[in-house]
TIRO-2110 file (N, C-alpha, C; in Angstrom, 1 decimal):
// TIRO-2110
65.1, -41.4, 5.8, N, 1, A
65.5, -41.6, 7.8, CA, 1, A
64.5, -41.4, 8.5, C, 1, A
64.2, -42.9, 9.1, N, 2, A
63.0, -43.1, 9.9, CA, 2, A
63.5, -42.6, 11.7, C, 2, A
63.0, -41.0, 12.0, N, 3, A
63.4, -40.5, 13.4, CA, 3, A
63.1, -41.3, 14.6, C, 3, A
62.1, -42.0, 14.4, N, 4, A
61.7, -43.2, 15.4, CA, 4, A
61.3, -44.2, 14.9, C, 4, A
61.9, -45.4, 14.7, N, 5, A
60.6, -46.6, 14.5, CA, 5, A
61.4, -48.2, 15.7, C, 5, A
60.4, -49.1, 16.4, N, 6, A
60.7, -50.1, 17.0, CA, 6, A
61.3, -50.8, 16.0, C, 6, A
61.7, -51.6, 16.8, N, 7, A
61.9, -53.4, 16.3, CA, 7, A
60.8, -53.3, 15.8, C, 7, A
60.8, -54.7, 15.0, N, 8, A
59.6, -55.9, 15.3, CA, 8, A
59.3, -56.7, 16.3, C, 8, A
60.1, -57.0, 17.2, N, 9, A
60.2, -57.8, 18.6, CA, 9, A
58.9, -57.0, 19.6, C, 9, A
59.3, -55.8, 19.6, N, 10, A
59.0, -55.1, 19.9, CA, 10, A
57.1, -53.9, 20.3, C, 10, A
57.0, -54.8, 19.0, N, 11, A
55.6, -54.1, 18.3, CA, 11, A
54.3, -55.0, 19.7, C, 11, A
53.5, -54.1, 20.0, N, 12, A
52.2, -55.3, 20.7, CA, 12, A
52.1, -56.7, 20.0, C, 12, A
51.5, -57.6, 21.0, N, 13, A
51.4, -58.7, 19.8, CA, 13, A
49.8, -58.4, 18.8, C, 13, A
49.2, -57.9, 19.2, N, 14, A
48.2, -57.7, 18.7, CA, 14, A
47.6, -56.0, 17.9, C, 14, A
48.3, -56.0, 16.7, N, 15, A
48.1, -54.5, 16.2, CA, 15, A
46.6, -54.2, 16.0, C, 15, A
45.7, -54.9, 16.5, N, 16, A
44.2, -54.2, 16.3, CA, 16, A
44.2, -53.3, 17.4, C, 16, A
45.1, -53.6, 18.5, N, 17, A
45.7, -52.9, 20.0, CA, 17, A
45.3, -51.2, 20.1, C, 17, A
46.1, -51.6, 18.4, N, 18, A
46.4, -49.6, 18.4, CA, 18, A
45.8, -49.3, 17.4, C, 18, A
45.7, -48.0, 17.6, N, 19, A
45.0, -46.7, 16.7, CA, 19, A
45.7, -46.5, 15.3, C, 19, A
44.9, -46.4, 14.5, N, 20, A
45.5, -46.2, 13.3, CA, 20, A
46.9, -45.1, 13.1, C, 20, A
47.2, -44.2, 14.1, N, 21, A
47.8, -43.2, 14.2, CA, 21, A
48.9, -44.0, 14.9, C, 21, A
48.7, -44.4, 15.8, N, 22, A
49.7, -45.2, 16.5, CA, 22, A
50.9, -45.7, 15.6, C, 22, A
50.0, -47.0, 14.1, N, 23, A
50.7, -47.6, 13.8, CA, 23, A
51.2, -47.0, 13.1, C, 23, A
50.6, -45.8, 12.1, N, 24, A
51.6, -45.1, 11.0, CA, 24, A
52.7, -44.6, 11.9, C, 24, A
52.0, -44.0, 13.1, N, 25, A
53.6, -43.7, 14.1, CA, 25, A
55.1, -44.6, 13.8, C, 25, A
54.5, -46.2, 14.3, N, 26, A
55.6, -46.8, 14.5, CA, 26, A
55.6, -47.6, 13.2, C, 26, A
55.7, -47.3, 12.1, N, 27, A
55.4, -48.3, 10.9, CA, 27, A
56.7, -47.3, 10.0, C, 27, A
57.9, -48.1, 9.5, N, 28, A
58.8, -47.6, 9.2, CA, 28, A
59.1, -47.0, 8.1, C, 28, A
57.7, -47.9, 6.6, N, 29, A
57.1, -47.7, 5.4, CA, 29, A
57.1, -46.4, 5.3, C, 29, A
56.0, -45.9, 6.1, N, 30, A
55.5, -44.8, 6.7, CA, 30, A
56.1, -43.6, 6.5, C, 30, A
57.2, -43.8, 7.4, N, 31, A
58.5, -43.0, 7.9, CA, 31, A
59.2, -42.3, 6.3, C, 31, A
59.5, -43.9, 5.4, N, 32, A
59.5, -43.4, 4.3, CA, 32, A
59.4, -42.7, 3.7, C, 32, A
57.9, -42.8, 3.4, N, 33, A
57.1, -42.0, 2.4, CA, 33, A
57.2, -40.9, 3.0, C, 33, A
56.4, -40.6, 4.5, N, 34, A
57.4, -38.9, 4.7, CA, 34, A
58.4, -38.2, 4.5, C, 34, A
59.0, -39.5, 4.7, N, 35, A
60.9, -38.5, 4.0, CA, 35, A
60.7, -38.1, 3.2, C, 35, A
60.1, -38.9, 2.0, N, 36, A
60.3, -38.7, 0.3, CA, 36, A
59.4, -37.3, -0.1, C, 36, A
57.8, -36.7, 0.9, N, 37, A
57.6, -36.3, 0.3, CA, 37, A
57.7, -34.1, 1.1, C, 37, A
57.7, -33.7, -0.2, N, 38, A
58.4, -32.2, 0.5, CA, 38, A
57.7, -32.2, 2.0, C, 38, A
56.3, -32.0, 1.2, N, 39, A
55.5, -30.4, 2.2, CA, 39, A
55.5, -31.6, 4.3, C, 39, A
55.9, -32.8, 3.4, N, 40, A
55.6, -33.8, 4.9, CA, 40, A
57.2, -33.4, 5.4, C, 40, A
58.7, -33.6, 5.3, N, 41, A
59.4, -33.9, 5.1, CA, 41, A
60.0, -32.3, 6.5, C, 41, A
59.7, -31.5, 6.2, N, 42, A
59.9, -30.5, 7.5, CA, 42, A
59.6, -30.7, 8.8, C, 42, A
58.0, -31.5, 8.1, N, 43, A
57.6, -31.6, 10.1, CA, 43, A
58.5, -32.8, 10.5, C, 43, A
58.9, -34.3, 9.9, N, 44, A
59.2, -35.4, 9.8, CA, 44, A
61.3, -34.7, 10.9, C, 44, A
61.3, -33.9, 10.0, N, 45, A
62.7, -33.3, 10.7, CA, 45, A
62.9, -32.6, 11.3, C, 45, A
61.5, -32.1, 11.5, N, 46, A
61.3, -31.1, 13.2, CA, 46, A
60.8, -32.3, 14.0, C, 46, A
60.2, -33.5, 13.9, N, 47, A
60.0, -34.0, 15.2, CA, 47, A
61.4, -34.6, 15.5, C, 47, A
62.0, -34.9, 14.7, N, 48, A
63.7, -35.8, 14.6, CA, 48, A
64.2, -35.2, 15.3, C, 48, A
64.4, -33.1, 15.4, N, 49, A
65.1, -32.5, 16.3, CA, 49, A
64.8, -32.5, 17.7, C, 49, A
63.3, -32.1, 17.4, N, 50, A
62.8, -32.1, 18.6, CA, 50, A
62.7, -33.5, 19.2, C, 50, A
62.3, -34.2, 18.9, N, 51, A
63.0, -35.7, 19.7, CA, 51, A
64.0, -36.3, 20.2, C, 51, A
65.1, -35.5, 19.3, N, 52, A
67.2, -35.5, 19.9, CA, 52, A
67.3, -34.3, 21.3, C, 52, A
66.5, -33.6, 20.7, N, 53, A
66.6, -32.5, 22.3, CA, 53, A
66.2, -33.0, 23.5, C, 53, A
65.2, -34.2, 23.3, N, 54, A
64.6, -34.5, 24.4, CA, 54, A
65.6, -35.2, 24.9, C, 54, A
66.2, -35.9, 24.1, N, 55, A
66.8, -37.6, 24.3, CA, 55, A
68.3, -36.3, 25.3, C, 55, A
68.4, -35.7, 24.1, N, 56, A
70.0, -34.9, 24.8, CA, 56, A
69.8, -34.2, 26.4, C, 56, A
68.9, -33.9, 26.6, N, 57, A
68.2, -33.4, 27.8, CA, 57, A
67.9, -34.3, 28.6, C, 57, A
68.2, -35.6, 28.5, N, 58, A
67.3, -36.6, 29.1, CA, 58, A
69.1, -36.6, 30.0, C, 58, A
69.9, -36.8, 29.0, N, 59, A
72.0, -37.8, 28.7, CA, 59, A
72.5, -36.1, 29.7, C, 59, A
72.1, -35.8, 29.6, N, 60, A
73.0, -34.2, 30.2, CA, 60, A
71.7, -34.1, 32.0, C, 60, A
70.7, -34.7, 31.8, N, 61, A
70.4, -34.4, 33.2, CA, 61, A
71.6, -35.8, 34.0, C, 61, A
71.3, -36.7, 33.3, N, 62, A
71.7, -38.3, 33.8, CA, 62, A
73.0, -38.0, 34.1, C, 62, A
73.6, -36.9, 33.2, N, 63, A
75.3, -37.5, 33.6, CA, 63, A
75.4, -35.6, 35.0, C, 63, A
74.5, -34.9, 35.0, N, 64, A
74.6, -34.0, 35.7, CA, 64, A
75.0, -34.5, 37.5, C, 64, A
73.3, -35.5, 37.5, N, 65, A
72.7, -36.2, 38.4, CA, 65, A
74.9, -37.1, 38.9, C, 65, A
75.2, -37.7, 37.6, N, 66, A
75.9, -38.5, 38.4, CA, 66, A
77.3, -38.0, 39.0, C, 66, A
77.6, -36.5, 38.5, N, 67, A
78.7, -35.3, 38.9, CA, 67, A
78.3, -35.2, 40.3, C, 67, A
76.9, -35.3, 40.3, N, 68, A
76.7, -34.3, 42.2, CA, 68, A
76.3, -35.5, 43.0, C, 68, A
76.2, -36.5, 41.9, N, 69, A
75.8, -37.9, 43.4, CA, 69, A
77.5, -38.3, 43.6, C, 69, A
78.8, -38.8, 42.8, N, 70, A
79.5, -39.1, 42.9, CA, 70, A
80.9, -38.1, 43.6, C, 70, A
80.3, -37.0, 43.8, N, 71, A
81.2, -35.4, 43.8, CA, 71, A
81.9, -35.4, 43.0, C, 71, A
81.9, -35.8, 42.4, N, 72, A
83.1, -35.4, 41.3, CA, 72, A
83.8, -33.9, 40.6, C, 72, A
83.2, -32.9, 41.2, N, 73, A
84.3, -31.6, 41.3, CA, 73, A
84.4, -31.4, 42.6, C, 73, A
83.6, -31.9, 43.6, N, 74, A
84.1, -31.7, 45.0, CA, 74, A
85.8, -32.7, 44.9, C, 74, A
85.9, -33.4, 44.5, N, 75, A
86.5, -34.3, 44.2, CA, 75, A
88.6, -33.8, 43.1, C, 75, A
87.3, -32.4, 41.8, N, 76, A
88.7, -31.9, 41.5, CA, 76, A
88.9, -30.8, 41.7, C, 76, A
88.2, -30.0, 43.0, N, 77, A
88.2, -29.0, 43.6, CA, 77, A
89.8, -29.4, 44.3, C, 77, A
89.8, -30.6, 45.1, N, 78, A
90.6, -30.8, 45.9, CA, 78, A
93.1, -30.7, 45.2, C, 78, A
92.3, -31.0, 43.7, N, 79, A
93.5, -31.3, 43.0, CA, 79, A
92.7, -32.0, 42.0, C, 79, A
93.5, -32.0, 40.6, N, 80, A
93.6, -33.2, 39.8, CA, 80, A
93.7, -34.1, 39.9, C, 80, A
92.5, -34.9, 39.2, N, 81, A
92.4, -36.4, 38.8, CA, 81, A
92.8, -36.9, 37.4, C, 81, A
93.6, -38.3, 37.3, N, 82, A
93.2, -38.7, 36.1, CA, 82, A
91.1, -39.4, 35.9, C, 82, A
91.4, -40.3, 34.9, N, 83, A
90.3, -40.9, 34.9, CA, 83, A
90.7, -42.0, 36.0, C, 83, A
91.0, -42.7, 36.0, N, 84, A
91.6, -44.1, 36.5, CA, 84, A
91.2, -43.6, 37.9, C, 84, A
91.8, -42.7, 38.7, N, 85, A
91.5, -42.1, 39.4, CA, 85, A
90.2, -41.6, 40.6, C, 85, A
90.2, -41.2, 39.3, N, 86, A
88.6, -40.4, 39.3, CA, 86, A
87.4, -42.1, 39.8, C, 86, A
87.8, -43.4, 39.2, N, 87, A
87.1, -44.6, 38.8, CA, 87, A
87.2, -44.9, 40.0, C, 87, A
88.9, -45.5, 40.3, N, 88, A
88.8, -46.0, 42.1, CA, 88, A
87.9, -45.3, 43.3, C, 88, A
88.2, -43.9, 42.9, N, 89, A
87.7, -42.9, 44.3, CA, 89, A
86.2, -43.8, 44.1, C, 89, A
85.7, -43.0, 42.8, N, 90, A
84.3, -43.2, 43.4, CA, 90, A
83.4, -45.1, 43.2, C, 90, A
84.4, -45.5, 43.0, N, 91, A
83.8, -47.0, 42.5, CA, 91, A
83.4, -47.4, 41.9, C, 91, A
83.2, -46.5, 40.5, N, 92, A
82.7, -46.8, 39.2, CA, 92, A
84.2, -47.4, 38.3, C, 92, A
83.2, -48.4, 37.4, N, 93, A
84.7, -49.1, 36.6, CA, 93, A
84.9, -48.3, 35.6, C, 93, A
85.6, -48.7, 34.7, N, 94, A
86.2, -47.4, 34.6, CA, 94, A
85.7, -47.2, 33.3, C, 94, A
85.9, -48.0, 32.6, N, 95, A
85.0, -48.6, 31.4, CA, 95, A
83.1, -47.8, 30.9, C, 95, A
83.0, -47.0, 32.4, N, 96, A
81.9, -46.6, 32.2, CA, 96, A
82.1, -45.4, 32.5, C, 96, A
END
């Protein structure tokens, strides 16, 4: 399993601009090779876990920011509310 790979359309037009290691990091083939190599698999998985940790921290920070900006906790302190009621009060679409 590759921990990170870009779709082909997101790669730079000219791969000559990329250094060797940058091309390797973006290569799904290289990721498959690393996953199959016992000595390297540990590093790949550790890097995947680190990347997941960074991304989940970002998501948690964005969630906390939204809770603070929309004053969700203040609204809940006044009394319980349904998701629909909070969506109406904060003018955020229910699907979000």
